[in-house]
N, C-alpha and C positions, 0 to 999 in steps of 0.2 A: 863516514857519512852518518849524520844523526838520524835515527829511525823516526819515521812519521808516526806519532802516537795514535792518530786516528786510524791509519792503515793497519798498524799492529793490532789494534782493538778489533777491527773488522776481520782480520785474518784469524785471530784467536777465536772470535765468535763463530766464524764460518767453520773452522776445524771442530770446534766444540759441537756445532750443530750437526756436522757430518758424523762425528763420533756418537752423538746422541741418537741420530737416526739409525745408525748401524746397530747400536746397542738395543734399541727398541725392536728392530727387525729380528735380531738374534734372540731376544727375549721371547717374542711372539712365536718364533719357530720352535724354541725349546719348550715353551708352554704347550704348543700343539703336540709335540712329541711326548710330553709327560702325560697327556691325556690318553695315549695309547698304552695298552697293557705291557708289562714286562714279563709276565708269566703266562705260558700257553699250555693247553692240554690237547694232545693229539686225539681226534675222534674218528678219523677215517681217511678216505681218499676221494679225490674228484673223479667221478665215473662218467660224467657227460658234460659237454659244453655246447650250448645251444644258442643260436642267434635268430631273432625274428626281424628281418630287415623291414617288413611292412607290418604295421599294427594290424592285428587280427588275422594275418595270413600265415602261410606255412613256415616251418622251421628250416634252418640250415645247421647241421652239426659240424663241429670243428675239433681238431686234435689239439690246437693251440690257438690262443687269441690274445690280442692286446687289450689292456685295461685302460680306459679313459674315463673322464668324468661323465661322459655321455653314455657310457656302457661299453660292452664288448665290441671289438673292432678287428677286422682283418682287411687292410687296405680300404677299398671302397665298400666293403661289406660292413655294416654297422647296425647295431641293434635298434630297432624301432625308430629309424630316422626317416621313414616313409609312411604315409597314411593316405587313405582314401577319404575324400570330402564330398559333400553334396554341392548343389549349385550355389548355395549360400556360403560355401567354404567352412561349414561345420563338419567336424570329423564324424565318420560312421564306423561301426564295428560289426563283428559277427554276432553280437547280441541280437541285432535286428536282421542283418544281411548275412545269413549263415553261409552263403556261397563263398564269402571271403575266406572262410576257414580252409577251403579246398584249393585256393590259389597257391601254387608252389613257386617261390622265387629261386632263381639261380643267379649268382654273380660271378662273372669272369672279367677280370680287369675292372673297367668302369662300366661295363655293360650289364644291365639287369635284364634277365629274361623271365617272363611270367608264363606259367603253364597251368592249364585247367583242362580236365577231361572233356569238357563240352565246348572248348574254345581253341582257336588257332594260337600258336605261340606268338608272343609280341616282345619286342626288345626296346629298352630305353637306355641311352648313353648318359649316365649320370654326370660325366665330365662336361658334356655339352649343355646339360641343364644348368649346371653351375656357371658355365661361361656365358650362356646366352640369355638366361631368364633372370629378370629383375625380381628381388624379393617382394612378396606381398604378404597379406595377413590371412590367417586361418584361426579356427577356434578349437581347443581341446578342453573338454570339461569346463567351459566358460572362460578359459584362459586364452588370451591372444598370443599367437606364436608366429614367427617369421618363416615363410615357406617359399619354395619355387615350384611353379607349375611344370609338371613333367611332359606336357604337350597334349595336343588334341587326339593323337592316335591312341595313346593309352587311355585317355579319357573316354573315347568312344568304345574301347574294349571293355572297360569296367562298366560303362553304362549299359551295354548290351547284356553283360553277365548278370547285373543286379536288377535292372529295370526294364530290359527289352526296349530301351529308348536310347537316343543319343543325347549327349551334352547334359546328362543328369549327374554324373560323377566325374571327379578328377583325381589324379594321383599327385600328391604333393611331397616335396623333398625338403627336409629341415634346412633352414638358411642361417644357422648360427653355430658358433663353437661353444656357446654357453648353454647351460641348462635352462629349461623353462621353469616357471613357477608351478606349484602344485597345490591344489585345494584352496581352502579359505585361509585367511590370516589366523583365525582361531585354530584351525587344523595344524598349520605350520608351526605355530607357537607351542602347541601341546606336544607335538612329536619332535620339536627342536630341529626343524628342517633348516638347512643353510642354502645359499644360492647355488651350491654345487651338488645337489643331492638327487635331482629328479631325472636328468637325462633329456631326451628330445620328446618322444611321444608315449612312453610308458605311463600307466595310470598313476603310479607313485614314484618309486625309486628307480635308479639306473641299473640295479642288479637284483636278481631274485634267485634264491636258493631253496631247493626242496630236499628234505631228508628222505631217502628212499625207504628207510625202515618205517617211517610214519605212514607212507603210502601203503606199505605191505600190511601194517596194522589195520588201516582202513579197509583193505581188501577182505580181511577176515570178517568184517561186518556187512559186506555187500554180497548179494546173490551172484552178481556178475563182476569179477575183478576188473580193475582199470589199470592203466599205467600212469607213471608220473607225467607223461605227455599231456594229460588232461589239465595239468596245472601250469603248463607253459613256462617252466623255469629256465634261467640261464645256466645255473649250476645244479648238478645232482650229486649229493653226498652219499657215499656208501660206507658203512662201518659203525655208524652211531646207533644209539638206542632210539626207539620210537618216542617222538615228542620231546626228546632231550633238548631240542633247539629252543624250547620255550624259555629256558633260563639263561641263554647266552646273550652277551652284549656285543661281542666282537667275534669275527671269523677271520682267520688267516689262511689263505690258499697259496701254497708255496711261500713266497715272500711278500705277498700282497695282503694288506690289511683292509677289512671292510667293517664298517659300523652298522649294526642292526638298528634301523630306525623304527620299525614296527613289525608286528606279524602281518603276513599277507592274508587279507580277508577276501573270500572267494565269491564269485558271481555266477550267473547262469551259464557263462561260457564253459565252465567245468562239466556241464551236463551234455556237451557235444562230443560225439565220438571223434577222436583225432584222425581216424582212418576214413570215415565216411562223412563227417559233418552233421550226422543225424542226432537230434536231441533225444535224450533218454526219456521215455514216457512218464517215468515217476520222478524225474528231476534228480536222479542220482549222478554223482555221489553227494550232491549238495544237501539233499534231504537227510541222509545219514550223518553227515558232518555237523549239521545243525543240532543233532541230538546230543552231541558231546564236545563240540569244538567251538562254541560261541565264546567271544571275548568275555572274560569274567569281571574285569574292572568296569564298574558302572559308568564312570566318567568317560572311559575310553569307548564304551558301548554307544555313546552318543554319536561317534563317528562311524562305527562298524554296523550298528543296527543288528539285523539278523544274519549278517554275512559271517560264516564260520571261518576259522583260521586254518591255513595249511601252508607252511613255508615261511620264508623270511624276506622282508624288503630291506635291502642293504645299499650302502653307498661307499664309494672308494675313499679310504682315509690315508693310504700310502701314496707315494709319488706316482702319478700316472705315467704310462708309457711302456712299462714292462709287460711280460706275458705270463699267462697261466696255461698249464698243459694238463692233458688227461693223466690221471694217476698221481698228480701232485698230492702231497700230504695236506690234510685239512686240520687246522688247530682252532681252538676256541678259547674265549676268556669271558 
């Protein structure tokens, strides 16, 4: 049989196209891998793993956690995938509503339980929220995000807690597997943010690390020492030198690689006592931090203003899905 020249041409072209696509995919994968360091220096160990399921509310400590592009996860427990909004669906935080700080979440299976010393316990089944509630829109720092309303009962609970009224506030659950945008276009360009860097509802990146030695150095400058809980990190590092983190570009915890996007610049929430929610009368430790930890680069100061730095904003750069555990070695590059 004589081959059909046109069919042969199409077949060859299709094969070449497939090979070309495969090569481009492989090339991009290898280029991404080459961006990651080959040489690492051990600086300490992972001494704490902390998840904050509701923005501005209490922490949950874990011994091991899964790393995703949205942040730390343990089944239905996931970092900052819930937030409280006002009646216009704009997010609210403990910066204004300090009682949020004292709301303690507990997650068993898909059931979220909320506790507060002045309120009865309330439960929300997150699986039912996902199954029954249609996505709607809310706003975080001016950015529109997809959310699901967690229902009128928890709405009434938060409204009584924060405003002594009903239907003033609602609890929203993030309705996407993708990260939201963060900041302005100029901000994203300056810090080279990608579409996979922010997570759901954190202010900046999906992971935050604090060096405990830097906190201890700060404590030597304060009349009343604080703990690293004032900085609400996901990861706490022990073993490094104070402020050594300022010069790092990448962090590896176990086998998971994180890129440092920017220093974490701190706000008034650091002045709230993690145990009581009461603000420090002299705005400490923020006042002292401002005396020696302001961002030095003038161009970068455009974004940070007078907010001092403590800790690192990081994003996952290795394959998502694996786990980190307490006492994992921490390496840097």
